[in-house]
N, C-alpha and C positions, 0 to 999 in steps of 0.2 A: 587315734592317738597320734600326736606328733612329738618328735624329740626337740628339746630346747636345751641349749648350753647356757649356763648362767654362772655367776660368781657369787660364792657364799660370803658370809660376814668375815671369815678369816682370809679372804682373798684367793681361795682355791676354786678352780673351775669344777663344775658338776654338770651332769646331764640328767634330765628328767623327761618323762613322758607325760604330756598333758593332753586334755581333750582338744580336739580340733577347733572347738569354739572358744577356748580360753586364750587369753593374751599371755605374752611371755612373762608378765609379772606374777603369774600363777605357778611358775616353774618350781619354786621352793616347796610347793604343796603337792607336786606331781609324784609320779612313781619313779623312784631312783633307777637310773639306767647308766650308771657310771662305768668307766673303765676300771680295771683293778687298781687298787692303791699300791703304787710302787714302793711306798714306805714299808710295806710288809715283807719286802725282800730282806733276807738275813744277810746283810752286807758283810758282816764279819766272816761268815762262811764263804762268801764270794772271795773276799780278800785272801783267806787261807788257801783256797783252791788255786787262785791265780799265783800266789806266792810259791806254792809247791811247783806249779808249772814253770815258773821262772827258773827255779833251781834245776828241775828235770831237763829243761831245754837249754840251759846255760845262757839265759837272757840277763847278762850282768851289765851290759852297756849298749849304747846306741847302735853301734855297728852290728852287734849280735842280733839285736831286734830287727834291724833292716835286712839282715841276711837270712833270717829264719821266719818267713811269713807264715808258715804253717803253725809255728809256735805262737805267734801273735794271734792268729785266728783261734787257736785252742783257748787262749786267755779270754778272747772276746766271747767265745761260745759258753764260757762259764756263766757270764752274766746273762747271755741270751737264753740259756736253759732255765735259769731262775725266773727270768722275766716271762717266758712263755708258760711256765708252771703256774703263775698267777692266773692267767687266762683259763688254763685247763681246770683249775680248782674253783673258778668263779661260779 
């Protein structure tokens, strides 16, 4: 089996496994082997967590954000956790 990345009718990329002897045009009929769908992340929950961290760390302006890199990293980690959770649950 070989992996093939192809574009579906709605313009999204997908990955399928096809027989070694098949051409890439058979990708739509292959075994799905996609990355997790990032659209399944509950972005409202991400926004709420980040918003709470902004208040907790006093991130109210540009200067505060520049001066508190650990707070910025905490905000980034909110999304990172949800993103990695997709892979864990796949």
